C-alpha angles and dihedrals in degrees: 000000000000119000091245090062091053089049091050090051088049090056093046090049089052091051093048090048090051090053095044093046091047090053091049094049095046098045101035104032108023107033123060127355108337095198091052092046093058098041118117092247093053094046091046092050091050093047093066093054113104089214092058091044089056090045093052093043091052090047090051094049096047094042092051094047094045094045099045095042089051091048090049090052091051094046093049089056086070105090096218092053095042089070088059097045094140092053092046090049093047093050092049092047091052091048091047094049090046091052090046091054091047093047092048090049089050090050092053091044089053090050089054092048090048091050091052100037 
């Protein structure tokens, strides 16, 4: 893929993050009873919902892509690292995939806890 396509995906990821975060802030923090929305029982009941699982998974994917692509862009501005752009990219991809696996595991663990609690 050309670099401009990765940049375009970076911009799209930023827009999607803005929308997802806006939804989260409005419906969790601004509407309704804030204290009740962040209680363990409320969070546990939301965690078993497939809609919330998809929401959190999308947030994870877009946040990781946006964050790591931005970090890659910053790192490659450093002249010494620019010469090793493939290595820098590979390291960031491995870290991103690792964090995605960990985040997905945490999501499923939260779903189990919510189903029990």
